[in-house]
PDB file of N, CA, C and O in Angstrom:
ATOM      1  N   UNK A   1       0.855  -1.198  -0.054  1.00  0.00           N
ATOM      2  CA  UNK A   1      -0.039   0.035  -0.101  1.00  0.00           C
ATOM      3  C   UNK A   1       0.853   1.155   0.068  1.00  0.00           C
ATOM      4  O   UNK A   1       1.716   1.240   0.942  1.00  0.00           O
ATOM      5  N   UNK A   2       0.556   2.132  -0.951  1.00  0.00           N
ATOM      6  CA  UNK A   2       1.395   3.462  -0.871  1.00  0.00           C
ATOM      7  C   UNK A   2       0.546   4.686  -0.381  1.00  0.00           C
ATOM      8  O   UNK A   2      -0.580   4.470   0.065  1.00  0.00           O
ATOM      9  N   UNK A   3       0.940   5.705  -0.433  1.00  0.00           N
ATOM     10  CA  UNK A   3       0.286   6.898   0.185  1.00  0.00           C
ATOM     11  C   UNK A   3      -1.118   6.952  -0.647  1.00  0.00           C
ATOM     12  O   UNK A   3      -2.150   7.002   0.022  1.00  0.00           O
ATOM     13  N   UNK A   4      -1.199   6.945  -1.900  1.00  0.00           N
ATOM     14  CA  UNK A   4      -2.411   7.016  -2.767  1.00  0.00           C
ATOM     15  C   UNK A   4      -3.467   5.996  -2.217  1.00  0.00           C
ATOM     16  O   UNK A   4      -4.638   6.309  -2.005  1.00  0.00           O
ATOM     17  N   UNK A   5      -2.944   4.747  -2.006  1.00  0.00           N
ATOM     18  CA  UNK A   5      -3.754   3.839  -1.587  1.00  0.00           C
ATOM     19  C   UNK A   5      -4.425   3.929  -0.274  1.00  0.00           C
ATOM     20  O   UNK A   5      -5.572   3.532  -0.073  1.00  0.00           O
ATOM     21  N   UNK A   6      -3.619   4.496   0.654  1.00  0.00           N
ATOM     22  CA  UNK A   6      -3.912   4.846   2.034  1.00  0.00           C
ATOM     23  C   UNK A   6      -4.951   5.926   1.876  1.00  0.00           C
ATOM     24  O   UNK A   6      -5.971   5.752   2.544  1.00  0.00           O
ATOM     25  N   UNK A   7      -4.900   6.932   1.178  1.00  0.00           N
ATOM     26  CA  UNK A   7      -5.845   8.079   1.165  1.00  0.00           C
ATOM     27  C   UNK A   7      -7.012   7.758   0.336  1.00  0.00           C
ATOM     28  O   UNK A   7      -8.073   8.354   0.524  1.00  0.00           O
ATOM     29  N   UNK A   8      -6.869   6.699  -0.724  1.00  0.00           N
ATOM     30  CA  UNK A   8      -8.188   6.285  -1.161  1.00  0.00           C
ATOM     31  C   UNK A   8      -9.066   5.422  -0.132  1.00  0.00           C
ATOM     32  O   UNK A   8     -10.297   5.447  -0.137  1.00  0.00           O
ATOM     33  N   UNK A   9      -8.253   4.617   0.794  1.00  0.00           N
ATOM     34  CA  UNK A   9      -8.966   3.788   1.932  1.00  0.00           C
ATOM     35  C   UNK A   9      -9.524   4.893   2.824  1.00  0.00           C
ATOM     36  O   UNK A   9     -10.688   4.759   3.200  1.00  0.00           O
ATOM     37  N   UNK A  10      -8.774   6.068   3.242  1.00  0.00           N
ATOM     38  CA  UNK A  10      -9.445   6.738   4.252  1.00  0.00           C
ATOM     39  C   UNK A  10     -10.641   7.567   3.523  1.00  0.00           C
ATOM     40  O   UNK A  10     -11.614   7.933   4.183  1.00  0.00           O
ATOM     41  N   UNK A  11     -10.543   7.810   2.329  1.00  0.00           N
ATOM     42  CA  UNK A  11     -11.627   8.588   1.638  1.00  0.00           C
ATOM     43  C   UNK A  11     -12.862   7.690   1.753  1.00  0.00           C
ATOM     44  O   UNK A  11     -13.914   8.191   2.149  1.00  0.00           O
ATOM     45  N   UNK A  12     -12.798   6.394   1.431  1.00  0.00           N
ATOM     46  CA  UNK A  12     -13.891   5.499   1.392  1.00  0.00           C
ATOM     47  C   UNK A  12     -14.373   5.276   2.794  1.00  0.00           C
ATOM     48  O   UNK A  12     -15.590   5.299   2.981  1.00  0.00           O
ATOM     49  N   UNK A  13     -13.611   5.075   3.740  1.00  0.00           N
ATOM     50  CA  UNK A  13     -14.064   4.704   5.176  1.00  0.00           C
ATOM     51  C   UNK A  13     -14.562   5.865   5.954  1.00  0.00           C
ATOM     52  O   UNK A  13     -15.445   5.695   6.795  1.00  0.00           O
ATOM     53  N   UNK A  14     -13.980   7.194   5.697  1.00  0.00           N
ATOM     54  CA  UNK A  14     -14.605   8.461   6.236  1.00  0.00           C
ATOM     55  C   UNK A  14     -15.367   9.244   5.554  1.00  0.00           C
ATOM     56  O   UNK A  14     -15.691  10.359   5.962  1.00  0.00           O
ATOM     57  N   UNK A  15     -15.735   8.758   4.456  1.00  0.00           N
ATOM     58  CA  UNK A  15     -16.663   9.370   3.571  1.00  0.00           C
ATOM     59  C   UNK A  15     -16.282  10.694   3.314  1.00  0.00           C
ATOM     60  O   UNK A  15     -17.021  11.635   3.605  1.00  0.00           O
ATOM     61  N   UNK A  16     -15.035  10.856   2.717  1.00  0.00           N
ATOM     62  CA  UNK A  16     -14.363  12.043   2.246  1.00  0.00           C
ATOM     63  C   UNK A  16     -14.189  12.232   0.650  1.00  0.00           C
ATOM     64  O   UNK A  16     -14.370  11.292  -0.124  1.00  0.00           O
ATOM     65  N   UNK A  17     -13.914  13.207   0.329  1.00  0.00           N
ATOM     66  CA  UNK A  17     -13.424  13.178  -1.200  1.00  0.00           C
ATOM     67  C   UNK A  17     -12.122  12.749  -1.253  1.00  0.00           C
ATOM     68  O   UNK A  17     -11.510  12.894  -0.195  1.00  0.00           O
ATOM     69  N   UNK A  18     -11.429  12.197  -2.291  1.00  0.00           N
ATOM     70  CA  UNK A  18      -9.999  11.849  -2.464  1.00  0.00           C
ATOM     71  C   UNK A  18      -9.157  13.089  -2.220  1.00  0.00           C
ATOM     72  O   UNK A  18      -8.122  12.922  -1.575  1.00  0.00           O
ATOM     73  N   UNK A  19      -9.463  14.332  -2.655  1.00  0.00           N
ATOM     74  CA  UNK A  19      -8.690  15.307  -2.287  1.00  0.00           C
ATOM     75  C   UNK A  19      -8.590  15.605  -0.787  1.00  0.00           C
ATOM     76  O   UNK A  19      -7.495  15.839  -0.277  1.00  0.00           O
ATOM     77  N   UNK A  20      -9.873  15.598   0.014  1.00  0.00           N
ATOM     78  CA  UNK A  20      -9.767  15.664   1.386  1.00  0.00           C
ATOM     79  C   UNK A  20      -9.030  14.668   2.081  1.00  0.00           C
ATOM     80  O   UNK A  20      -8.248  14.915   2.999  1.00  0.00           O
ATOM     81  N   UNK A  21      -9.282  13.566   1.643  1.00  0.00           N
ATOM     82  CA  UNK A  21      -8.394  12.319   2.313  1.00  0.00           C
ATOM     83  C   UNK A  21      -6.819  12.531   2.108  1.00  0.00           C
ATOM     84  O   UNK A  21      -5.999  12.381   3.014  1.00  0.00           O
ATOM     85  N   UNK A  22      -6.549  12.853   0.966  1.00  0.00           N
ATOM     86  CA  UNK A  22      -4.932  13.064   0.671  1.00  0.00           C
ATOM     87  C   UNK A  22      -4.573  14.292   1.573  1.00  0.00           C
ATOM     88  O   UNK A  22      -3.544  14.279   2.249  1.00  0.00           O
ATOM     89  N   UNK A  23      -5.326  15.216   1.574  1.00  0.00           N
ATOM     90  CA  UNK A  23      -4.822  16.284   2.680  1.00  0.00           C
ATOM     91  C   UNK A  23      -4.757  15.819   3.884  1.00  0.00           C
ATOM     92  O   UNK A  23      -3.689  16.025   4.462  1.00  0.00           O
ATOM     93  N   UNK A  24      -5.681  15.172   4.532  1.00  0.00           N
ATOM     94  CA  UNK A  24      -5.801  14.617   5.892  1.00  0.00           C
ATOM     95  C   UNK A  24      -4.621  13.656   6.086  1.00  0.00           C
ATOM     96  O   UNK A  24      -3.930  13.737   7.102  1.00  0.00           O
ATOM     97  N   UNK A  25      -4.399  12.826   5.213  1.00  0.00           N
ATOM     98  CA  UNK A  25      -3.246  11.830   5.207  1.00  0.00           C
ATOM     99  C   UNK A  25      -1.899  12.593   5.211  1.00  0.00           C
ATOM    100  O   UNK A  25      -1.026  12.276   6.019  1.00  0.00           O
ATOM    101  N   UNK A  26      -1.722  13.579   4.334  1.00  0.00           N
ATOM    102  CA  UNK A  26      -0.636  14.468   4.252  1.00  0.00           C
ATOM    103  C   UNK A  26      -0.348  15.142   5.652  1.00  0.00           C
ATOM    104  O   UNK A  26       0.791  15.054   6.109  1.00  0.00           O
ATOM    105  N   UNK A  27      -1.211  15.729   6.264  1.00  0.00           N
ATOM    106  CA  UNK A  27      -1.275  16.489   7.592  1.00  0.00           C
ATOM    107  C   UNK A  27      -0.950  15.773   8.486  1.00  0.00           C
ATOM    108  O   UNK A  27      -0.114  16.222   9.271  1.00  0.00           O
ATOM    109  N   UNK A  28      -1.451  14.481   8.689  1.00  0.00           N
ATOM    110  CA  UNK A  28      -1.152  13.504   9.722  1.00  0.00           C
ATOM    111  C   UNK A  28       0.469  13.006   9.597  1.00  0.00           C
ATOM    112  O   UNK A  28       1.181  12.941  10.599  1.00  0.00           O
ATOM    113  N   UNK A  29       0.896  12.710   8.416  1.00  0.00           N
ATOM    114  CA  UNK A  29       2.225  12.353   8.181  1.00  0.00           C
ATOM    115  C   UNK A  29       3.130  13.549   8.602  1.00  0.00           C
ATOM    116  O   UNK A  29       4.075  13.327   9.358  1.00  0.00           O
ATOM    117  N   UNK A  30       2.892  14.760   8.164  1.00  0.00           N
ATOM    118  CA  UNK A  30       3.573  15.805   8.384  1.00  0.00           C
ATOM    119  C   UNK A  30       3.802  16.158   9.885  1.00  0.00           C
ATOM    120  O   UNK A  30       4.841  16.532  10.428  1.00  0.00           O
ATOM    121  N   UNK A  31       2.528  15.937  10.430  1.00  0.00           N
ATOM    122  CA  UNK A  31       2.470  16.305  12.174  1.00  0.00           C
ATOM    123  C   UNK A  31       3.415  15.143  12.864  1.00  0.00           C
ATOM    124  O   UNK A  31       4.184  15.464  13.770  1.00  0.00           O
ATOM    125  N   UNK A  32       3.346  14.055  12.494  1.00  0.00           N
ATOM    126  CA  UNK A  32       4.272  12.919  12.953  1.00  0.00           C
ATOM    127  C   UNK A  32       5.878  13.383  12.762  1.00  0.00           C
ATOM    128  O   UNK A  32       6.659  13.522  13.703  1.00  0.00           O
ATOM    129  N   UNK A  33       6.147  13.557  11.589  1.00  0.00           N
ATOM    130  CA  UNK A  33       7.506  13.857  11.007  1.00  0.00           C
ATOM    131  C   UNK A  33       7.986  15.169  11.951  1.00  0.00           C
ATOM    132  O   UNK A  33       9.075  15.052  12.513  1.00  0.00           O
ATOM    133  N   UNK A  34       7.270  16.334  12.137  1.00  0.00           N
ATOM    134  CA  UNK A  34       7.477  17.293  12.912  1.00  0.00           C
ATOM    135  C   UNK A  34       7.621  17.030  14.231  1.00  0.00           C
ATOM    136  O   UNK A  34       8.518  17.554  14.892  1.00  0.00           O
ATOM    137  N   UNK A  35       6.892  16.331  14.651  1.00  0.00           N
ATOM    138  CA  UNK A  35       7.014  16.126  16.298  1.00  0.00           C
ATOM    139  C   UNK A  35       8.326  15.246  16.608  1.00  0.00           C
ATOM    140  O   UNK A  35       9.114  15.418  17.538  1.00  0.00           O
ATOM    141  N   UNK A  36       8.363  14.344  15.688  1.00  0.00           N
ATOM    142  CA  UNK A  36       9.598  13.173  16.034  1.00  0.00           C
ATOM    143  C   UNK A  36      10.943  14.038  15.841  1.00  0.00           C
ATOM    144  O   UNK A  36      11.908  13.911  16.595  1.00  0.00           O
ATOM    145  N   UNK A  37      10.906  14.936  14.748  1.00  0.00           N
ATOM    146  CA  UNK A  37      12.143  15.812  14.541  1.00  0.00           C
ATOM    147  C   UNK A  37      12.293  16.692  15.642  1.00  0.00           C
ATOM    148  O   UNK A  37      13.388  17.248  15.718  1.00  0.00           O
ATOM    149  N   UNK A  38      11.402  16.962  16.560  1.00  0.00           N
ATOM    150  CA  UNK A  38      11.534  17.952  17.637  1.00  0.00           C
ATOM    151  C   UNK A  38      11.861  17.073  18.948  1.00  0.00           C
ATOM    152  O   UNK A  38      11.915  17.590  20.064  1.00  0.00           O
ATOM    153  N   UNK A  39      12.051  15.846  18.742  1.00  0.00           N
ATOM    154  CA  UNK A  39      12.453  14.773  19.860  1.00  0.00           C
ATOM    155  C   UNK A  39      11.158  14.488  20.598  1.00  0.00           C
ATOM    156  O   UNK A  39      11.293  13.995  21.718  1.00  0.00           O
ATOM    157  N   UNK A  40       9.937  14.712  20.165  1.00  0.00           N
ATOM    158  CA  UNK A  40       8.663  14.470  20.925  1.00  0.00           C
ATOM    159  C   UNK A  40       8.226  12.919  20.382  1.00  0.00           C
ATOM    160  O   UNK A  40       8.443  12.524  19.237  1.00  0.00           O
ATOM    161  N   UNK A  41       7.611  12.178  21.374  1.00  0.00           N
ATOM    162  CA  UNK A  41       7.124  11.007  21.059  1.00  0.00           C
ATOM    163  C   UNK A  41       5.712  11.024  20.530  1.00  0.00           C
ATOM    164  O   UNK A  41       4.884  11.802  21.005  1.00  0.00           O
ATOM    165  N   UNK A  42       5.461  10.308  19.700  1.00  0.00           N
ATOM    166  CA  UNK A  42       3.962  10.291  19.012  1.00  0.00           C
ATOM    167  C   UNK A  42       3.387   8.991  19.345  1.00  0.00           C
ATOM    168  O   UNK A  42       3.705   8.001  18.685  1.00  0.00           O
ATOM    169  N   UNK A  43       2.529   8.914  20.362  1.00  0.00           N
ATOM    170  CA  UNK A  43       1.808   7.599  20.681  1.00  0.00           C
ATOM    171  C   UNK A  43       0.372   7.391  20.181  1.00  0.00           C
ATOM    172  O   UNK A  43      -0.568   8.090  20.558  1.00  0.00           O
ATOM    173  N   UNK A  44       0.285   6.525  19.434  1.00  0.00           N
ATOM    174  CA  UNK A  44      -1.111   6.319  18.787  1.00  0.00           C
ATOM    175  C   UNK A  44      -1.564   4.842  19.378  1.00  0.00           C
ATOM    176  O   UNK A  44      -1.177   3.749  18.965  1.00  0.00           O
ATOM    177  N   UNK A  45      -2.493   5.108  20.460  1.00  0.00           N
ATOM    178  CA  UNK A  45      -3.096   3.725  21.127  1.00  0.00           C
ATOM    179  C   UNK A  45      -3.465   2.817  20.123  1.00  0.00           C
ATOM    180  O   UNK A  45      -4.101   3.252  19.164  1.00  0.00           O
ATOM    181  N   UNK A  46      -3.172   1.624  20.184  1.00  0.00           N
ATOM    182  CA  UNK A  46      -3.685   0.548  19.282  1.00  0.00           C
ATOM    183  C   UNK A  46      -2.650   0.507  18.196  1.00  0.00           C
ATOM    184  O   UNK A  46      -2.518  -0.583  17.641  1.00  0.00           O
ATOM    185  N   UNK A  47      -1.964   1.408  17.832  1.00  0.00           N
ATOM    186  CA  UNK A  47      -1.209   1.465  16.633  1.00  0.00           C
ATOM    187  C   UNK A  47       0.265   1.281  16.914  1.00  0.00           C
ATOM    188  O   UNK A  47       0.886   0.294  16.520  1.00  0.00           O
ATOM    189  N   UNK A  48       0.786   2.238  17.590  1.00  0.00           N
ATOM    190  CA  UNK A  48       2.163   2.199  17.923  1.00  0.00           C
ATOM    191  C   UNK A  48       2.862   3.494  18.506  1.00  0.00           C
ATOM    192  O   UNK A  48       2.162   4.427  18.901  1.00  0.00           O
ATOM    193  N   UNK A  49       4.053   3.542  18.551  1.00  0.00           N
ATOM    194  CA  UNK A  49       4.719   4.754  18.930  1.00  0.00           C
ATOM    195  C   UNK A  49       5.871   5.277  18.017  1.00  0.00           C
ATOM    196  O   UNK A  49       6.727   4.456  17.684  1.00  0.00           O
ATOM    197  N   UNK A  50       5.966   6.455  17.616  1.00  0.00           N
ATOM    198  CA  UNK A  50       7.047   6.883  16.772  1.00  0.00           C
ATOM    199  C   UNK A  50       7.914   7.773  17.738  1.00  0.00           C
ATOM    200  O   UNK A  50       7.426   8.553  18.555  1.00  0.00           O
ATOM    201  N   UNK A  51       9.276   7.559  17.544  1.00  0.00           N
ATOM    202  CA  UNK A  51      10.107   8.598  18.465  1.00  0.00           C
ATOM    203  C   UNK A  51      11.412   8.626  17.824  1.00  0.00           C
ATOM    204  O   UNK A  51      11.604   7.814  16.919  1.00  0.00           O
ATOM    205  N   UNK A  52      12.425   9.508  18.181  1.00  0.00           N
ATOM    206  CA  UNK A  52      13.804   9.638  17.538  1.00  0.00           C
ATOM    207  C   UNK A  52      14.633   8.754  18.632  1.00  0.00           C
ATOM    208  O   UNK A  52      14.462   8.892  19.843  1.00  0.00           O
ATOM    209  N   UNK A  53      15.405   7.977  18.147  1.00  0.00           N
ATOM    210  CA  UNK A  53      16.469   7.261  19.105  1.00  0.00           C
ATOM    211  C   UNK A  53      17.901   7.543  18.699  1.00  0.00           C
ATOM    212  O   UNK A  53      18.251   7.673  17.526  1.00  0.00           O
ATOM    213  N   UNK A  54      18.656   7.623  19.684  1.00  0.00           N
ATOM    214  CA  UNK A  54      20.082   7.999  19.494  1.00  0.00           C
ATOM    215  C   UNK A  54      20.968   6.917  19.110  1.00  0.00           C
ATOM    216  O   UNK A  54      20.894   5.879  19.769  1.00  0.00           O
ATOM    217  N   UNK A  55      21.810   6.990  18.131  1.00  0.00           N
ATOM    218  CA  UNK A  55      22.716   5.918  18.014  1.00  0.00           C
ATOM    219  C   UNK A  55      24.114   6.297  18.147  1.00  0.00           C
ATOM    220  O   UNK A  55      24.619   7.181  17.454  1.00  0.00           O
ATOM    221  N   UNK A  56      24.805   5.570  19.120  1.00  0.00           N
ATOM    222  CA  UNK A  56      26.178   6.094  19.510  1.00  0.00           C
ATOM    223  C   UNK A  56      27.107   5.902  18.198  1.00  0.00           C
ATOM    224  O   UNK A  56      26.786   5.252  17.203  1.00  0.00           O
ATOM    225  N   UNK A  57      28.357   6.615  18.402  1.00  0.00           N
ATOM    226  CA  UNK A  57      29.249   6.428  17.477  1.00  0.00           C
ATOM    227  C   UNK A  57      29.777   4.961  17.464  1.00  0.00           C
ATOM    228  O   UNK A  57      29.754   4.280  18.489  1.00  0.00           O
ATOM    229  N   UNK A  58      30.245   4.501  16.295  1.00  0.00           N
ATOM    230  CA  UNK A  58      30.703   2.987  16.308  1.00  0.00           C
ATOM    231  C   UNK A  58      31.771   2.852  15.313  1.00  0.00           C
ATOM    232  O   UNK A  58      32.006   3.754  14.509  1.00  0.00           O
ATOM    233  N   UNK A  59      32.394   1.798  15.344  1.00  0.00           N
ATOM    234  CA  UNK A  59      33.512   1.622  14.205  1.00  0.00           C
ATOM    235  C   UNK A  59      32.750   0.531  13.194  1.00  0.00           C
ATOM    236  O   UNK A  59      31.910  -0.260  13.624  1.00  0.00           O
ATOM    237  N   UNK A  60      33.099   0.585  11.980  1.00  0.00           N
ATOM    238  CA  UNK A  60      32.544  -0.299  11.076  1.00  0.00           C
ATOM    239  C   UNK A  60      33.708  -0.647   9.892  1.00  0.00           C
ATOM    240  O   UNK A  60      34.911  -0.405  10.000  1.00  0.00           O
ATOM    241  N   UNK A  61      33.175  -1.145   8.980  1.00  0.00           N
ATOM    242  CA  UNK A  61      34.199  -1.382   7.880  1.00  0.00           C
ATOM    243  C   UNK A  61      33.450  -1.278   6.282  1.00  0.00           C
ATOM    244  O   UNK A  61      32.352  -1.797   6.080  1.00  0.00           O
ATOM    245  N   UNK A  62      34.083  -0.661   5.383  1.00  0.00           N
ATOM    246  CA  UNK A  62      33.783  -0.585   4.153  1.00  0.00           C
ATOM    247  C   UNK A  62      33.594  -2.106   3.482  1.00  0.00           C
ATOM    248  O   UNK A  62      34.574  -2.843   3.374  1.00  0.00           O
ATOM    249  N   UNK A  63      32.465  -2.463   3.106  1.00  0.00           N
ATOM    250  CA  UNK A  63      32.424  -4.032   2.750  1.00  0.00           C
ATOM    251  C   UNK A  63      33.068  -4.091   1.432  1.00  0.00           C
ATOM    252  O   UNK A  63      33.360  -5.236   1.086  1.00  0.00           O
ATOM    253  N   UNK A  64      33.395  -3.062   0.525  1.00  0.00           N
ATOM    254  CA  UNK A  64      34.087  -3.512  -0.596  1.00  0.00           C
ATOM    255  C   UNK A  64      35.557  -3.508  -0.553  1.00  0.00           C
ATOM    256  O   UNK A  64      36.274  -4.157  -1.315  1.00  0.00           O
ATOM    257  N   UNK A  65      35.937  -2.766   0.351  1.00  0.00           N
ATOM    258  CA  UNK A  65      37.484  -2.619   0.573  1.00  0.00           C
ATOM    259  C   UNK A  65      38.056  -3.336   1.970  1.00  0.00           C
ATOM    260  O   UNK A  65      39.229  -3.684   2.109  1.00  0.00           O
ATOM    261  N   UNK A  66      37.047  -3.488   2.946  1.00  0.00           N
ATOM    262  CA  UNK A  66      37.421  -4.098   4.190  1.00  0.00           C
ATOM    263  C   UNK A  66      38.124  -2.943   5.160  1.00  0.00           C
ATOM    264  O   UNK A  66      38.408  -3.181   6.334  1.00  0.00           O
ATOM    265  N   UNK A  67      38.353  -1.735   4.553  1.00  0.00           N
ATOM    266  CA  UNK A  67      38.872  -0.797   5.407  1.00  0.00           C
ATOM    267  C   UNK A  67      38.003  -0.549   6.564  1.00  0.00           C
ATOM    268  O   UNK A  67      36.773  -0.557   6.524  1.00  0.00           O
ATOM    269  N   UNK A  68      38.788  -0.311   7.679  1.00  0.00           N
ATOM    270  CA  UNK A  68      37.953   0.066   8.972  1.00  0.00           C
ATOM    271  C   UNK A  68      37.644   1.682   8.873  1.00  0.00           C
ATOM    272  O   UNK A  68      38.375   2.497   8.310  1.00  0.00           O
ATOM    273  N   UNK A  69      36.531   1.937   9.474  1.00  0.00           N
ATOM    274  CA  UNK A  69      36.111   3.409   9.380  1.00  0.00           C
ATOM    275  C   UNK A  69      35.229   3.715  10.661  1.00  0.00           C
ATOM    276  O   UNK A  69      34.662   2.780  11.227  1.00  0.00           O
ATOM    277  N   UNK A  70      35.114   4.950  11.099  1.00  0.00           N
ATOM    278  CA  UNK A  70      34.313   5.452  12.185  1.00  0.00           C
ATOM    279  C   UNK A  70      32.931   5.820  11.566  1.00  0.00           C
ATOM    280  O   UNK A  70      32.889   6.441  10.504  1.00  0.00           O
ATOM    281  N   UNK A  71      31.859   5.460  12.189  1.00  0.00           N
ATOM    282  CA  UNK A  71      30.546   5.735  11.907  1.00  0.00           C
ATOM    283  C   UNK A  71      30.214   6.787  12.877  1.00  0.00           C
ATOM    284  O   UNK A  71      30.324   6.519  14.074  1.00  0.00           O
ATOM    285  N   UNK A  72      29.785   8.058  12.473  1.00  0.00           N
ATOM    286  CA  UNK A  72      29.193   8.975  13.316  1.00  0.00           C
ATOM    287  C   UNK A  72      28.017   8.780  14.192  1.00  0.00           C
ATOM    288  O   UNK A  72      27.078   8.110  13.762  1.00  0.00           O
ATOM    289  N   UNK A  73      27.973   9.273  15.319  1.00  0.00           N
ATOM    290  CA  UNK A  73      26.717   9.307  16.062  1.00  0.00           C
ATOM    291  C   UNK A  73      25.666   9.861  15.225  1.00  0.00           C
ATOM    292  O   UNK A  73      25.914  10.677  14.337  1.00  0.00           O
ATOM    293  N   UNK A  74      24.271   9.356  15.539  1.00  0.00           N
ATOM    294  CA  UNK A  74      23.162  10.061  14.748  1.00  0.00           C
ATOM    295  C   UNK A  74      21.986   9.886  15.483  1.00  0.00           C
ATOM    296  O   UNK A  74      21.953   9.027  16.365  1.00  0.00           O
ATOM    297  N   UNK A  75      20.871  10.693  15.201  1.00  0.00           N
ATOM    298  CA  UNK A  75      19.420  10.416  15.801  1.00  0.00           C
ATOM    299  C   UNK A  75      18.853   9.886  14.520  1.00  0.00           C
ATOM    300  O   UNK A  75      19.040  10.363  13.401  1.00  0.00           O
ATOM    301  N   UNK A  76      18.102   8.788  14.847  1.00  0.00           N
ATOM    302  CA  UNK A  76      17.314   8.080  13.765  1.00  0.00           C
ATOM    303  C   UNK A  76      15.639   8.065  14.205  1.00  0.00           C
ATOM    304  O   UNK A  76      15.253   8.092  15.374  1.00  0.00           O
ATOM    305  N   UNK A  77      14.817   8.022  13.100  1.00  0.00           N
ATOM    306  CA  UNK A  77      13.324   7.850  13.573  1.00  0.00           C
ATOM    307  C   UNK A  77      13.117   6.220  13.893  1.00  0.00           C
ATOM    308  O   UNK A  77      13.663   5.342  13.225  1.00  0.00           O
ATOM    309  N   UNK A  78      12.300   5.988  14.945  1.00  0.00           N
ATOM    310  CA  UNK A  78      12.046   4.658  15.179  1.00  0.00           C
ATOM    311  C   UNK A  78      10.479   4.307  15.485  1.00  0.00           C
ATOM    312  O   UNK A  78       9.750   5.049  16.144  1.00  0.00           O
ATOM    313  N   UNK A  79      10.141   3.286  15.010  1.00  0.00           N
ATOM    314  CA  UNK A  79       8.624   2.910  15.398  1.00  0.00           C
ATOM    315  C   UNK A  79       8.648   1.618  16.192  1.00  0.00           C
ATOM    316  O   UNK A  79       9.380   0.656  15.960  1.00  0.00           O
ATOM    317  N   UNK A  80       7.609   1.741  17.312  1.00  0.00           N
ATOM    318  CA  UNK A  80       7.464   0.477  17.954  1.00  0.00           C
ATOM    319  C   UNK A  80       5.986   0.155  17.968  1.00  0.00           C
ATOM    320  O   UNK A  80       5.199   0.819  18.643  1.00  0.00           O
ATOM    321  N   UNK A  81       5.591  -0.933  17.173  1.00  0.00           N
ATOM    322  CA  UNK A  81       4.118  -1.246  17.077  1.00  0.00           C
ATOM    323  C   UNK A  81       3.545  -1.673  18.478  1.00  0.00           C
ATOM    324  O   UNK A  81       4.232  -2.258  19.316  1.00  0.00           O
ATOM    325  N   UNK A  82       2.151  -1.309  18.670  1.00  0.00           N
ATOM    326  CA  UNK A  82       1.485  -1.638  19.725  1.00  0.00           C
ATOM    327  C   UNK A  82       1.175  -3.238  19.717  1.00  0.00           C
ATOM    328  O   UNK A  82       1.255  -3.952  18.718  1.00  0.00           O
ATOM    329  N   UNK A  83       0.828  -3.633  20.948  1.00  0.00           N
ATOM    330  CA  UNK A  83       0.598  -4.991  21.157  1.00  0.00           C
ATOM    331  C   UNK A  83      -0.587  -5.447  20.216  1.00  0.00           C
ATOM    332  O   UNK A  83      -0.524  -6.525  19.624  1.00  0.00           O
ATOM    333  N   UNK A  84      -1.747  -4.534  20.086  1.00  0.00           N
ATOM    334  CA  UNK A  84      -2.918  -4.889  19.440  1.00  0.00           C
ATOM    335  C   UNK A  84      -2.552  -4.946  17.797  1.00  0.00           C
ATOM    336  O   UNK A  84      -3.197  -5.660  17.030  1.00  0.00           O
ATOM    337  N   UNK A  85      -1.440  -4.107  17.361  1.00  0.00           N
ATOM    338  CA  UNK A  85      -1.109  -4.115  16.068  1.00  0.00           C
ATOM    339  C   UNK A  85      -0.319  -5.405  15.764  1.00  0.00           C
ATOM    340  O   UNK A  85      -0.517  -6.120  14.782  1.00  0.00           O
ATOM    341  N   UNK A  86       0.609  -5.616  16.734  1.00  0.00           N
ATOM    342  CA  UNK A  86       1.399  -6.819  16.349  1.00  0.00           C
ATOM    343  C   UNK A  86       0.490  -8.166  16.382  1.00  0.00           C
ATOM    344  O   UNK A  86       0.661  -9.012  15.505  1.00  0.00           O
ATOM    345  N   UNK A  87      -0.396  -8.339  17.318  1.00  0.00           N
ATOM    346  CA  UNK A  87      -1.314  -9.276  17.369  1.00  0.00           C
ATOM    347  C   UNK A  87      -2.155  -9.431  16.206  1.00  0.00           C
ATOM    348  O   UNK A  87      -2.473 -10.575  15.881  1.00  0.00           O
ATOM    349  N   UNK A  88      -2.589  -8.378  15.486  1.00  0.00           N
ATOM    350  CA  UNK A  88      -3.337  -8.501  14.243  1.00  0.00           C
ATOM    351  C   UNK A  88      -2.580  -8.953  13.193  1.00  0.00           C
ATOM    352  O   UNK A  88      -3.083  -9.693  12.348  1.00  0.00           O
ATOM    353  N   UNK A  89      -1.287  -8.558  13.132  1.00  0.00           N
ATOM    354  CA  UNK A  89      -0.476  -8.991  11.947  1.00  0.00           C
ATOM    355  C   UNK A  89      -0.180 -10.685  12.210  1.00  0.00           C
ATOM    356  O   UNK A  89      -0.137 -11.519  11.305  1.00  0.00           O
ATOM    357  N   UNK A  90      -0.027 -10.911  13.378  1.00  0.00           N
ATOM    358  CA  UNK A  90       0.341 -12.495  13.727  1.00  0.00           C
ATOM    359  C   UNK A  90      -0.923 -13.249  13.401  1.00  0.00           C
ATOM    360  O   UNK A  90      -0.780 -14.286  12.753  1.00  0.00           O
ATOM    361  N   UNK A  91      -2.370 -12.815  13.819  1.00  0.00           N
ATOM    362  CA  UNK A  91      -3.462 -13.596  13.402  1.00  0.00           C
ATOM    363  C   UNK A  91      -3.917 -13.601  11.843  1.00  0.00           C
ATOM    364  O   UNK A  91      -4.773 -14.376  11.414  1.00  0.00           O
ATOM    365  N   UNK A  92      -3.319 -12.756  11.143  1.00  0.00           N
ATOM    366  CA  UNK A  92      -3.794 -12.590   9.751  1.00  0.00           C
ATOM    367  C   UNK A  92      -2.995 -13.640   9.022  1.00  0.00           C
ATOM    368  O   UNK A  92      -3.136 -13.791   7.808  1.00  0.00           O
TER     369      UNK A  92
END
């Protein structure tokens, strides 16, 4: 499923026009991205939690040359699914 498919499903389920549903999906995604970028947790009960996680600096290697290199510390987005979400996937 891509963004258009999601918007089409939202339009059908919420009885919105396709344009309204696309705007709603876009606004929701933008809100999640903005909040996580500000290091806020976004918790959607029954779905899951979006958050930023810190990755410490570490050593690695170039797979082509085998040369050792340092990988810088970084902040990355993360998602933890809710129990109900995980159960729905397992039951399907």
